N, C-alpha and C positions, 0 to 999 in steps of 0.2 A: 531534387538534387540541384545544385548550382554548379555550373562549370567553372572550375578554378583555373585549370591549365588548358591551353589549346596549342595546336601545332601550327604556327604561322606558316604561310606559304613560302616565305623567304627561307625557312629552315630546310625545305626540300622542295624541289620543283615538282609541280603536278605531273602525273603521268596520264597519257591518253590511252594506253593499251589496256585491254580488259584484264581484270585481276580477280583474286579471290581472297577473302579474309575469313578466318574461323575464330569464334570466341563467343562470349555471352552477350546477348543483345539486351539493352536496358533502355526503356522509355521513361518519360517524365523529367528529362533534363531541361534546364533553362540557362540562358546566358544573359549578359548585361542587356537591358532594354528588350528582352525577348529575342535576342539575336542568337538563335540556336535551332537546329533542326528538331530538337527534342529527343533525339536518339543517339546512343553511343554503342560501340562494340568494345568489350574488354577482351583483348586477345588472351589466349591460353598462356599461362605462366608469365604474365605481364601485368603490372599494376596500372598501366596507362589506360586512357579511355579515348577511343578514336571516334570523332563525330561522324555520323553516317546519315545519309539522306535515304529514307526508305519510302518516299512518296510513291514509288512504283507499286507498292504492295502493302499499304497500311493495315489492312485487315489481317494479313498473314503475320505482319510484324507484331500486331497486338496479341495474336494468339501465341506467338513464340517469345513474348516478352519475358525476360529472366531465364531463358533457356540457351543452350549452346546451339549456335547456328552457323551456317556457311552463307556468306554473302558473295554474290557474283556481281561485278560492276567495274567501275573505274574511278580513279582519283580526279578531283576537280577542285578548282579554286573558287571559293564562295566569298563574295565581297560583302562585308557587313559595314554599317555606318560607324558603329562604336568599336567593334573588335578588329576591323580592317580585314585584309584577305586571310582566309583560313582554309587549310587543306581539308577537304571533306571527301569521304568515300561515298559515291553515288551508286546505290544498289539497283540492279535491274532484275534481280532474282534473290529470294530468300528461301532457304530450306533448312530443316533440322540437320544438324551436323551428324555425320556417321560415327 
């Protein structure tokens, strides 16, 4: 898959407080010049794709690829050369959604 849309940081300021996202986890994504974490979360009842950083637990992410999950983590700004600053959800825990 190729990332077409991204949520620029300027659209919404990054949050530093811990948060939780629920949706379908998808791996195999790519961005311009390889500038992408490779993972997105598709929230329930939403057609958007949120770029997520699952480097905390890549083996668990691979096992849960394509499944509904709960991500615990925080929002952060990731600076890419071509894409510029992008808002990314950095997970510190992944588990199957209830």
